[in-house]
N, C-alpha and C positions, 0 to 999 in steps of 0.2 A: 166468504172463505174461498181463496184461490184452489181451482182444481187439484193442483199437486199438495195442497196441505190436508185433502181429505184422508180420512183413515181407510186404507185399502181393506182391513179386514171387516168393515161393517157397511161399506158403501159400495154400490155397482160401479163396475167399471165404465168408464166412457172412453173409448178408443176409437181414434180418427185415423183409418187406414189412408196413406197418401201414395197413390199409382199413378204416376204421369205418362204411363205407356201411350203410343201411339197404336199399336196393334193388339192382337190378342193371341196368347200363348200358354204354354202348359203353367207359368207361373200365374197366369191370370185365372185358370180353372181352379188351381190350389187355393187361391186366395177366395174365391166365390165359395169353394167347398168349406173353408174354415169358417167364414162369416155366417154360413148357413147355422153353424153351432152356436151362434152368439145371437141375442136379440137385439132388433133394431135399436132399441134404448142403450145397448151396450157398445155398438159397434155400428160405424158408418164409414162411407167411402168418399174420399176426395180425388177427383180425377180430372181428365180434360173434355172439353165438351165436344158432343157428337162422336165419341170414339166408341169401339165395339164393347170395351168394358163397362162403360156406362150403360148402355143399352142392354148388356146381359144382366147386370146387377140389377137393374130395374126391374126386369122381367122376372126375377128371383123375388121380388119383394124388400130388396134392401134398401137402406137410407143412402142416397146418392147425392153429393155436390158436386158441380162442375165449377172449378175454380179457375180456369185459364183455357184459353184457344190453342196454346202450343206450348212445348216444355220452357221455353223463353219469355214467356208472356210477363211482363214486369207487373201486372196486376195480381200475379199469383200469390205473393207474399200479402199484400193488404187483405185480400180476401180470406186467406189462411188465418191470418190473426182475428179477423172478425170472426170468422165461423168458430175458431176455438173457444173464445171468449163468450160468445152467444151461446154456444152449445154445451160448455162447461166440460170441455174434454179435457181429461186428465193425461192421455198419452197420443203421441203421434207415433205412427208405425210405419216407416218409409220402405217402399218396395224395389226401388232401384236407384241409380246414382243421381238422376236429375232430382226425383223425389227427396233423396238424402240432402241435397242442396237446399232446397226450399224449405225442406222440414225442419233443418237444423237452425235456420234463420227464424222461423216461426216460432220454434220453441225457446229461443233466445229471447224473444220479443214477450212471450206470454208465461216464461217460467214452465212450460210443459214438460212432462216426462218424454225422452226421446229414445225410441227403439229402431234399429235398421236390420231389416230382414234380407238377408243375402241367400238368393237361390243359385249363386255361383259366385267364384271369385275372378274380379274382372279381367286380371292380367293372365290367368289360365283359360278364361273362356274366349278371350280374342287372340290367343296363341302369342302371348308376348308381344304384340304389334304395339306401335305408338299410342293406338286408341285405349287399348288394355291397360297400358302403364298410366295414362292420363286418368282414365277411370279410377284406377287403383288409387293414385296419388290424391284424387279428390274425395274418394271414400275415407282415406286416412286424415286429411286436411279439416274435414267436416266432423270431425270426432271430438270438437271441443264442447258440444254439449250432449254426447252420447251417455245413454244410461244403460244399454244393453244391446247386444246382438242376438239375433235368432239366425241360426244356420240350419240347413236343410240335409247337410251330409257330414260324415266325419273328415273327408277330404277337404271340404271348405272351411271346417272348423280348424284343421291342421295350417292351412294357409292364412288363416287370420291370426292362430297363434305365432307363426311365423313372421307376420309383420308387426308383432310387437304388443299384441292385444292380450290383456291379463285373462287367465282361464275362467276366472269368475264373473268375467263379463260376458261370456258366451253360453247361449243355451242351444243345445243340439236338438233339434225337433224334426222328424222325419215328416215328408209329406204322405197324404194319406187319401183314400178315396173309398166311396161308398156307391157301388152300382149294383143292382140286380140284373144279371144278364138277361133275365127272362121278359124285362120291361124295355129292353133294347131292341127295336125291329131292324130287319135286315137278314138277308140269306144270300146263299151263293148266286142263285138265279138273278136275285134282284141286282147283284153286285155287277156280274158279268154283263148284264143288259144296260146298266147305267154307264159303262164305260166302254162299251163295244169290245168286250173280251170275248175270246172263243169259248165256249161251254166248257173245254176240258182245260182251260187255263188253270194253273196252280198260281194263287195271287198272293204275293207279299206285299204288306202296307208298312210304310213308315211315316212318322208323323212328327213335325217341327219346321221351324222356319229355316229358310234357305241360306245358312249361314255357315261360316268356316267350322264353328264347333260340331255341327251335326254329321259332318264327315260323309256328305253324299256323294263326293266324287270317289271316295273308296267303295261306296256300294255300287256305283254305275260299272266301274271296273270290274268289281267281283261278278257282277250279272254278266257282263260281257265275257270273263273269262270261262264261263260254265254254259254259255248260252248254246252251244251246240250239243252238249251232254245232256241237256234238260230243254228242249224247246217249249215245253208247255209252261215255264215259268214266265210270270210277269210282274212287274213291281208298280204299285200306286205310291207317289211320294205327295203327301199332302201337306201344303203349307207354301207361303211365298216368302221373298227375302232378295236381298242384293245379290245373290249368286244365281239367280234365275238363268241369265243369259250364259254366264260361264257353264252352268249344268246343260243347258240346251245345246251349247256347242260340243261338249264332251258326249253327249248321247249321240249326236251325229257322227263324231269322230270314231266311237267304238262301234258304230253300227246298231246301236241298241233302240234306234226310233222304232215305236210299235211294240216295244216290248218294256221299256221304262216309261212311266207316264208322270209328268209334273202336274199333278191334277189340280193345284193351286189351293186357295184358302177354302175351308168349309167351317161352318159353326159347329160347335162342340158334339151336339147331340147327333149331328150326321157323320161327323168324325167317328163317334162310337159304333154307329152302324155300320160304317165301312170296315173298320178294324174286325169288328164281330164276324162280318161276312167273309173276311179274308181268311187264308189258310195259315199265314206265319206273319208274325210282326217281327220288324227289324229295326234295330237301333245302333247305327254305325258311328257312332259319335266320338269325338276327339277330346270332349269334355261334358261333364254333367254334374248336376248337384245330385238330387234325387228326382228324377225325370217322373213327372206325373203320367205323361203318356204311357211309360213302361208300366206303372201301377195299373192304369186302366186296362191296358190289354191283359194284364195277369187276371185282372178282376174278371174279365171277359173270357178267360180259360184258353187263350191264345197261346201256341208254342211261340217262346222268344229267343231270337237271337241277338244278342248284342255284344257291344266291345266292353272290356274289361276297365272302365275308365271311370274316374269320379266316384260317385256314391252308387253306382250300378252294382258292383260285387257286395255292397252292404244290403241290396233289396233282394237279389237272386243268386243262387250258388250255382256254380258251371256244373252241368250234368244233374243239377237237382231241379232247379225251377226254371232253368234256360241253359242255353250253349253259349257259353263267353269265349271271346277270340280277342288277341292283342290289338292295341288300337293301330289303325292305319294298314293292316294286313289283309289287304285285298283277296290275296289267296286263302287264306283261312277262312274269310268270310264266305267266299264264294263256294268252298268245300262245305261248310256247314250248312249252307242254304241247300246244296245239293242233298246233304245228308237228311235234312228236315223234310224235304220235298220227296224223298224216296222211301222214308220210314215213317208211316203214319202212326205207328204204336208208339214210337219214341216222341212223335211231335204230341201226341194226346197225352202221353203220362206227362211231359214238361208242362203242358198246360194246366192241367188238373192240379199239379203239385203246386204252381205258381198261383193259382186261384186260391187253394187252400192257405198259402203262406200270407197272400194279402190280406185275406179275410181275419186272421187271427194276429197279425203283426202291426197292419198299417190302417186302424180305424179312424174316423173322423173325430169319433168322442175321445179318443186318446190325445189326439194332436190338440184339440182345442181346449182340453185341461192342462195339457203342458204349457200351451201358449199363455193360458190364464196366469199360471203361476210365474211365467217368465216375465210377463207385464207387472205382476205385484212386486217381484223382486227388484225391477227397473224403478218402480215408485220409490220403493225404500232406498233405492240407491240415490235417487234424486232428492229426497229428504234430507239424507246423510250430507249431500252437498250444500244445502240451504243454510 
């Protein structure tokens, strides 16, 4: 019996997650957290050879298949088709646009149910650029085999609706985290020693790829604007990306060398330690879904300063669990940083309230159960098409 004809009510799920990312980011952590709530018999990962995601998944004890050397490897399709048939997979869940392209073709050849998980809407993520428009067009063109969308924020859901997708095809499932702060090593002394910072430094951390959507230019300008008012303030930006050279030039242009540190890429566990040991977590993004890095900072009890963009206001409320400022407003971003650095009582209260919110509203158990139900709905949709 073909996989998609099995009765989903009395058969275990067989889901193949397809993620052809070259790097490791927040969506990768999201994926590994979700997979930890499914058994290896229920869910496996197909990814690129030798990439960080494959290594991290294996370290976590997950089932991993490497299906290509790079995103355009022509062998990806026959390998996927063979894997789906031999493994009896009912569902392909694609995690990015390249994965969606290969996944839709594999689903066509195998009759498998196809789900597309969207961590952002491409046209918004890339600021309306040609790349963003092309990715959006490709996302819509590959919907000829689609059985359901999973989106991570109401703002992404609204964008998908505006693109003409029917509401019943979309499931909104927020990202989730499960972190016990007591198990994460790292303290203020260790952090300052590691990065050569002054003992009296007030350290803000930011986590994410060095790309337009993360708004790091705005953060650097914000820090430059308050540098003289708070000379103790330092910022560690954890991540790599295409804008490194531009950001390095901006740091020099604004005179922030020695105060803003492009720290580079770190594995997730060390990122958690750095964020925990810092004083303030900053997310100056121009576009977001439901950022896992923000949820992780909240779970660690850190005071959060972020822009009110994408799904961020769906996670934390201004003045309750975070301070939120308008997108692109370097002045307000700087003033809010100054406020948090000078008001430790406010910072502590925001951190505690954010931690409580994450524990009650964004659990991996709830995320996994909602995802399971979305998969079963997609299987029913595919059966109705047969």
